[in-house]
C-alpha positions in Angstrom: -8.9 47.8 13.8 -11.6 45.7 14.5 -12.0 43.9 11.3 -8.0 43.1 11.4 -8.3 41.6 14.9 -11.4 38.8 13.6 -9.3 38.7 10.7 -6.8 37.1 12.5 -8.5 35.6 15.1 -9.8 33.9 12.3 -6.5 32.7 10.5 -5.4 31.7 13.5 -8.4 29.2 14.6 -8.1 27.8 11.1 -4.5 27.3 11.4 -5.0 24.9 14.2 -7.5 22.8 13.0 -6.2 22.3 9.8 -4.9 18.5 11.0 -8.0 18.5 12.2 -9.9 19.8 9.3 -7.3 16.9 7.2 -9.0 14.2 10.1 -11.8 14.3 10.0 -12.3 14.4 6.0 -10.1 11.4 6.1 -13.2 10.0 8.5 -15.6 11.7 6.3 -13.9 9.8 3.0 -14.2 6.3 4.8 -18.1 7.6 5.7 -18.2 7.6 2.2 -16.6 4.4 0.5 -18.7 2.2 3.1 -21.9 3.4 1.9 -20.6 3.6 -1.9 -19.3 -0.3 -1.3 -23.1 -0.8 0.7 -24.7 0.7 -2.4 -22.5 -2.2 -5.1 -20.4 0.9 -6.8 -17.6 -0.2 -5.6 -14.8 1.2 -7.8 -15.6 4.2 -6.6 -15.5 2.8 -3.1 -11.8 1.5 -4.2 -10.8 5.9 -4.9 -12.6 7.3 -1.5 -9.9 4.8 0.5 -7.2 5.6 -1.2 -7.8 9.6 -0.8 -8.2 8.7 2.9 -4.8 7.1 2.8 -3.6 10.9 1.1 -5.6 12.8 3.5 -4.6 11.2 6.2 -0.9 11.1 5.2 -1.7 14.9 4.9 -3.0 15.4 8.5 -0.4 14.5 10.4 2.5 16.3 8.0 0.4 19.6 9.4 0.0 18.9 12.3 4.1 18.4 13.2 4.9 21.0 10.7 2.6 23.3 12.4 3.2 22.2 15.4 -0.3 22.0 16.6 -0.1 18.2 17.6 -2.9 17.1 20.3 -4.0 14.4 22.4 -7.6 15.1 21.0 -5.7 15.2 16.9 -4.3 11.4 17.9 -7.4 10.0 19.2 -9.6 11.8 16.4 -6.6 10.1 13.5 -7.2 6.4 15.2 -11.3 7.1 15.2 -11.2 8.1 11.5 -8.4 5.7 10.9 -10.6 2.7 11.9 -13.4 4.0 9.4 -11.3 4.4 6.4 -9.0 1.7 6.4 -10.5 -1.1 9.3 -14.4 -0.6 7.6 -14.0 0.4 4.2 -11.7 -1.6 3.3 -12.7 -4.8 4.8 -16.4 -4.0 3.5 -15.6 -3.4 0.0 -13.9 -6.6 0.3 -16.4 -8.5 1.7 -18.9 -7.1 0.3 -16.5 -7.6 -3.5 -15.5 -11.1 -2.6 -16.0 -12.4 0.6 -19.9 -12.6 0.9 -19.7 -15.7 -1.3 -18.0 -17.6 1.0 -20.7 -16.9 4.1 -19.7 -17.3 7.4 -16.0 -17.3 6.9 -15.8 -14.5 5.1 -18.0 -12.6 7.6 -15.4 -13.6 10.3 -12.7 -12.9 8.6 -14.1 -9.1 7.8 -15.0 -8.8 11.7 -11.8 -9.7 12.6 -10.0 -7.6 10.2 -11.7 -4.6 11.9 -11.1 -6.5 16.2 -7.4 -6.9 14.7 -7.5 -2.8 13.1 -9.2 -2.0 16.3 -6.3 -3.0 18.7 -3.4 -2.2 16.5 -5.0 1.6 16.9 -5.7 0.8 20.6 -2.0 0.0 21.1 -0.8 2.6 19.3 -2.7 5.5 21.7 -1.2 4.0 24.1 2.3 3.8 23.7 5.5 6.3 23.9 6.7 7.6 20.3 9.8 5.4 20.0 10.1 5.8 16.3 9.1 2.7 15.3 5.6 0.8 14.5 4.8 -1.9 16.0 2.6 -4.1 13.7 2.1 -3.1 10.3 -0.2 0.8 10.9 -3.8 0.5 9.2 -3.3 2.6 6.8 -1.1 0.7 5.1 -3.4 -3.2 5.7 -6.2 -1.0 4.8 -4.1 0.2 1.2 -3.1 -3.3 0.6 -6.3 -4.6 1.1 -8.0 -2.3 -1.2 -5.2 -2.4 -3.6 -5.3 -6.1 -3.2 -9.5 -5.7 -4.4 -8.0 -4.6 -8.1 -7.4 -7.7 -8.4 -10.1 -9.1 -8.0 -11.1 -10.0 -11.3 -7.7 -12.0 -11.8 -7.0 -13.8 -8.3 -8.5 -16.7 -7.3 -11.7 -15.6 -4.5 -10.5 -17.7 -2.4 -7.1 -16.6 -2.0 -9.2 -13.2 -0.6 -9.6 -15.5 3.1 -5.9 -15.4 3.4 -4.7 -12.0 2.6 -7.5 -10.7 4.9 -6.3 -13.4 7.5 -2.5 -12.1 6.7 -3.2 -8.5 6.7 -5.4 -9.1 10.0 -2.4 -10.7 11.6 0.1 -8.7 10.6 -1.7 -5.3 12.0 -1.1 -7.1 15.3 2.0 -8.9 14.8 5.5 -7.6 17.4 7.3 -6.7 14.9 9.1 -3.5 14.6 8.3 -1.1 11.4 10.5 2.5 11.4 7.8 5.1 10.8 8.9 7.7 8.1 
């Protein structure tokens, strides 16, 4: 009987942390994407960012489905998102394309990360109304990463424009219905 109670309690605790485990998976994948970008393994970094997006998609679904949404989970999700969809894609684009532009490339990389952080902070203090204000950082990070795949075919200066555009779209006032 004792072992059954311990097992049941353990399962209950794991269920309560399912969304946070997925969120931390998102964070770890983003961290590894950054490390691989720094070590010039940009293709693996791309793959890890896309897998992080899947983990990010499923953490929210799990929290809602299991009715385990929490303020801790919301904050942890935002901190993970700034790593996986802010820093990781920005560094990927910087290392793969923007490094050659010197200070303007570094500035736009930093601007993208800053706008992503501002967007997440604004999201965390707003009431949920069924709409996103501005482009979600996950979408911006996935778009930046997707654009990186076209780097051999697109002119390098286009990436300056892409990073600037994604930065401003994240902090823009337009509304986007949540799916």
